[in-house]
C-alpha positions in Angstrom: 91.3 100.7 106.7 88.2 99.8 104.6 87.5 97.4 101.7 87.6 100.4 99.3 91.3 100.8 100.2 92.2 97.3 99.0 90.3 97.2 95.7 92.3 96.0 92.7 91.4 96.1 89.1 93.9 93.5 88.1 91.4 90.7 88.8 89.0 90.2 85.9 85.3 89.5 86.2 83.3 87.0 84.4 80.5 87.8 81.9 77.6 85.4 81.7 78.4 84.6 78.1 81.9 83.2 78.9 82.2 79.5 78.9 83.5 77.6 81.8 86.7 76.8 80.0 87.3 80.5 79.3 86.6 81.3 83.0 89.2 78.7 84.1 91.8 80.3 81.9 91.1 83.7 83.5 91.3 82.2 87.0 94.6 80.6 86.1 96.1 83.8 84.7 95.0 85.8 87.8 96.1 83.0 90.2 92.8 82.9 92.0 90.2 80.2 92.5 87.2 82.6 92.6 86.0 85.3 90.2 82.8 87.5 90.3 80.1 87.3 87.7 79.1 90.8 86.6 76.3 92.0 84.2 76.3 95.7 83.4 78.1 96.5 86.6 75.6 94.5 88.7 77.2 91.7 90.8 75.4 88.5 90.1 77.5 86.3 92.3 80.9 84.7 92.7 82.0 81.6 90.9 84.5 79.1 92.2 86.8 76.8 90.3 84.8 73.9 91.8 81.5 75.3 90.5 82.9 75.3 87.0 84.5 71.8 87.2 81.2 70.4 88.4 79.5 71.7 85.2 80.0 71.3 81.4 83.0 73.6 80.8 81.8 74.3 77.3 78.5 75.9 78.5 78.3 79.6 79.4 78.8 80.3 83.1 75.5 82.2 83.2 73.8 78.8 83.2 75.7 77.5 86.2 74.5 77.1 89.7 76.6 79.1 92.2 77.6 77.8 95.5 78.8 81.2 96.8 76.4 83.6 95.1 76.2 86.1 98.0 79.8 86.3 99.0 80.9 90.0 98.8 81.8 93.0 100.9 80.7 96.6 100.7 83.2 99.4 100.1 82.8 100.8 103.6 83.3 97.4 105.3 86.3 97.3 107.7 89.4 95.2 106.8 88.6 92.8 109.7 85.2 92.1 108.2 86.8 91.4 104.8 89.2 88.9 106.4 86.4 87.2 108.3 84.2 86.7 105.2 87.1 85.5 103.1 88.1 83.1 105.9 84.6 81.8 106.4 84.1 81.0 102.7 87.8 80.1 102.0 88.0 82.7 99.2 91.1 83.6 97.2 89.4 86.8 96.1 86.2 88.7 97.0 84.1 91.2 95.0 83.5 94.7 96.5 80.2 96.5 95.8 78.6 99.9 96.5 75.2 100.5 98.1 73.5 99.8 94.8 75.2 96.4 94.5 77.3 97.7 91.6 80.7 96.0 91.2 83.7 98.2 92.1 86.5 95.7 91.9 87.9 92.8 93.9 90.2 92.2 96.8 92.8 89.4 96.6 93.8 87.3 99.6 97.5 87.8 98.9 97.1 91.6 98.9 95.2 91.4 102.1 98.0 89.4 103.7 100.5 91.9 102.5 98.6 94.6 104.3 98.5 92.6 107.5 102.2 91.8 107.3 103.0 95.5 106.9 100.6 96.7 109.5 99.6 96.2 113.2 103.1 97.0 114.5 104.8 94.0 112.9 107.6 96.3 111.8 108.0 98.0 115.2 110.9 96.8 117.4 109.8 94.7 120.4 108.9 91.2 121.4 106.0 88.8 121.5 104.1 87.2 124.4 101.4 84.6 124.2 99.1 84.3 127.2 96.2 82.0 128.1 93.5 83.4 130.3 90.2 82.1 131.6 87.4 84.1 129.9 86.0 85.3 133.3 89.4 86.8 134.2 90.2 88.5 130.9 91.0 92.2 131.1 93.2 93.8 128.5 93.4 96.9 130.7 94.8 94.9 133.6 97.4 93.3 131.3 98.4 96.7 129.9 98.8 98.1 133.3 101.2 95.4 134.4 103.3 95.8 131.1 103.3 99.6 131.4 104.6 99.3 135.0 107.8 97.9 133.4 108.1 100.9 131.0 106.7 99.0 128.0 103.5 99.3 125.9 101.2 97.0 124.0 101.7 97.7 120.3 99.1 95.2 119.0 97.0 92.3 120.3 95.4 89.3 118.6 92.8 87.5 120.6 91.1 84.1 120.0 88.6 82.3 122.2 88.5 78.5 122.9 84.8 78.0 123.6 85.4 74.4 124.8 87.8 75.6 127.5 86.2 79.0 127.9 89.6 80.6 127.6 91.3 83.3 125.6 94.6 83.0 123.8 96.2 86.4 123.6 99.2 87.2 121.4 100.8 90.6 122.4 103.4 92.6 120.5 105.1 94.8 123.1 107.6 97.6 122.8 110.3 96.0 125.0 112.8 93.8 123.2 114.0 92.4 126.6 110.8 91.1 128.2 112.3 89.1 131.1 111.0 91.6 133.7 107.6 91.7 132.1 107.4 87.9 132.1 108.2 87.9 135.8 105.6 90.5 136.6 102.9 88.6 134.7 103.8 85.4 136.4 103.6 87.2 139.7 99.9 88.0 138.9 99.3 84.3 138.0 99.1 84.8 134.2 99.7 81.6 132.2 102.4 82.4 129.6 102.3 79.9 126.7 105.2 81.4 124.8 107.7 84.3 124.5 109.7 85.3 121.5 112.4 87.9 121.0 112.0 90.1 117.9 114.6 88.1 116.0 113.1 84.7 116.8 109.6 85.8 115.9 110.6 87.6 112.8 112.3 84.5 111.4 109.4 82.2 112.2 106.8 84.7 110.9 108.8 85.3 107.7 109.2 81.5 107.1 105.4 80.9 107.6 104.4 83.9 105.5 106.7 82.9 102.6 105.3 79.4 102.7 101.7 80.8 102.6 102.5 83.1 99.7 104.2 80.2 97.8 101.1 78.1 98.4 98.8 80.9 97.1 101.0 81.2 93.9 100.8 77.5 93.0 
């Protein structure tokens, strides 16, 4: 999935002639803290709520200094790249441009989270395993082989690296709802299992955290 698949037109853009006060009203109505500034379809930058509050709100936004003027994604960028940029700059929305830097629309963080919640096998039956592995020993192929020996498959994997410990934390969604045999097999191969969740336990926890995040975004 690419950025172009997530574009929404429900998020307004700012014209340089709008005042800071008018921009704040648009942000409040759209429930975002960032909006793009566009002039004749050319993206000039992205303005944050903090940018406006640091200036005279009665002045046009075209006269403001931007702290995030180059924060955007291109239509062909992958969804992971969109998420990375939004995370790096802590954006509630991000503009999408074509190869000519012309504004196509915006992506909203809430919509992006909905896509992730409905994708990557979250809705498939199974269970969750969390492993911790030294970076030098990491091999997803080896882990998959052990799991497949017990007649299960890896449906999705999320991997993060702790540079200080030089270790990977790997969260696996597997097709087996009863994972006791798989846990025993992994332990037999000296894998460190940090956590294990049944589908019901994980779904309840995930839904609670997801609902809390969406409620926060809607404040």
